[in-house]
N, C-alpha and C positions, 0 to 999 in steps of 0.2 A: 621692380624697382632697381633701381643701382643699388652700391653698398653704400650707406648711411642716408640712404634718400627715404624721407619716411613715408608711409603707404598711409593713406585717407580709411577712414570707416564710416560708411553713412547707416549704419542699419538702425539706429536710436533715431534718425532725420538730423541730426546735428552732425558737422563734421567733426572728424575727430583723429586724433592719430591709433593706427592699428599696430600695438606694441602686441607680439604672441610670445606664451612661454618657450622655453626650449622643448625640444621635438625632433626625435629620430626616425625618419622614415626606415623601418624593418625588412620592407622589400628592396631587394640590392639593386634589379632593374624595373626602373617603374614605367620606363616607356618602350622596351623592347619584348614585347611578346613573344617576339618569335626566339629566345633566347631560352638555355636550357633550364633555368633555372621557374619556369613557367611549364606548367602540366597543360596539354592540353590533350583531352578526349571527346572523341565526338565533333572536336570543333577545329578547324582550321583560323590561320591569322594572315593576313594578309598586309603590308605595309604599303605608304604612300599616299595617305589622306590627311586634308587639313585639321589641324588640331586648333585646342584655345587660344594654343599661343603666337597663331597665324603661318607654321613652319606645316609642310608635309611628314608627319612624325606622326600621326594615329593611325592605329592598324585598321581592322574591318574582320570582326571574329566571326566567321561562317560557319552554321551548325552543318555537318555533315549529312548523307543520306542513309547511315545508320541507325537500327532501332536500339535504346539506350538513353546516357546520360549524354549532356552536349555544355562542355566547361571549358574554361580558362582558370588553370589556379598557380598559387605560390605555397611551396610546401616547406614545414620542419622548419617554421620559425619561431623562436621560443618567446614563452609568455609566461606568468608570474601569477597564482593562484589568489581569487579576488581582484584581482586590476581589471580596468578596463581596457577593452581594446575595440579601436578603431578603426576598418578596414574603408576607404573610399579608394572611387576610381569615376573619371570624366567617360561620358558616354552619350552616344546621341544616335536616335533609331536608324535602322537601315529599311529592311525589309520587313522585320521584326521589331515589333513595339515593348517587349517587357526583358527585365533583367533580375536576378536572385544575386544579391548577395548572402555567401553565408560562410561559417567556420567549422570546421568539422577536426573530428580524433578526440582523445579524452580533455582537451585542455578547454572547449567548449558545451555548454547543454544540448542536446541532439534537439531540441527544438526551435534552437535560435534560426531567423532566416529573417530578408526584408527583400518582399519585390517592389519593383520600382517599374511605372508606366510610362516611357517613354515616350506616347503621342502626348498626351495631356499634362506629360509635370508632375505626375500627383504621386505619393504613397501605393501600392498596393496591398497585403495581407504582410505583418509580421509578426514575428513569435522571437521570444526570449531577447529583447533587445530593444533597442529607439534606433531609430532609421531618419531620413533626411533628405532631403530632394532641392537641388536650386541650382537658377540657371547660369551659367558662365560660359560668357565667349560661343555663345552655338553651344555648346554641349550641356547636358544637364554632370552635377558633379551629384554623385547617390552615395550616402555614404551610411555605416551601420557599426554601430559601438553594441557589442556583449561582453558580460562580466566572465572575466577566465574561472574554470572550475576546477584546475588542477595547473600545478606547474610543468610545463611542459611546452612541447612542437603542438605550434598552431599549425592549420591547411586553410586556407583564405581566396576562394573560388568566386567568379564571376560567370553565374550560372544561366544559361539559355533556357528560357520559360514561356510559355505560352498565350500564359494571362495574368492579370493582375491577381489573381488570386490561386494561382498554382501551388501545390504545396512543395515543403521544402524537396530539395532535390528531385525534380520532376524530370521522368524518363518519358520519352517519347519517340516517336520516327519523322527524324528531320528531315528536309526535302531537298538539301543539296545546295542550297543555294541564298536562304534567308541568314541574314546578321544584324548585326549592329556595330558601329564603329568604338572603339575601346582607347582612353589616352590615360596616363599621370595616375598609375595604381599606386596607393599609398596606406601604409598598414601602420599604425603608430601606440604606443601607451597610453591611454586620457581617452575621458569621455565625450570627445570631439575630434571634429576632425579641422586639425590646424590648414594655414595656406600651405598649398602644394609644395611640396619637395623634392626635389630632381635624384634621382639616384643613377648611376651610372658603372654598376660593379661591385660596390659596397653600399653596408647599411649609412646612411647619410644623414647628418643632423644639421640643426638650425638652433646657432646659438639663440637663448634669452635676451629678447629687447628692451634697451630701454630708451629713455630721453631724458635728456639731462639742459639745465639750463630754461627751460620752459616757463613761460609767463602765463597762468590760466589767464582766459578772457571774464572780464569781471560784468 
């Protein structure tokens, strides 16, 4: 929506303004997965695919033919002990049907992960946190929330996996061609993912939204 134009929420079955708290996308390049802030191990990314916003700015993440792990991840993002941290990304199946979101490093429990089934639009195995999947603009927005166990830097990963029950940080031999489409990564402090905040070179904040001079319907 344009500035100062209200967005509408129908999640309760009634039409209401969608008013969100202030939130910051801690990922500095939320769409440019080819940038150096994103580590690519056992995977390559290619741009130019249709995204949920209607532009050709989604990427395809393709596993290499190597034996090992296959992921795209953003690293060294500061989190605070005891705070919930939520990582979300828009994903669509390609030749592959499954992805995993997880945090690594001393910042989170080593048991944290969430698997997502992009064929059926459902959650797979989840450990050490809470996950959600919702269908938006031809993609699934996959999100995973886990509580920080230390005040330090965290690493957030989009991990290629082979099934809905794959173990955390699965390793396997890729085929060099299978992939998924990714767009709009967001890492924020809080117990749920807020609506997408685009970042293009820096951490980006959306201010708290308010509604003035509104008359409730009776």
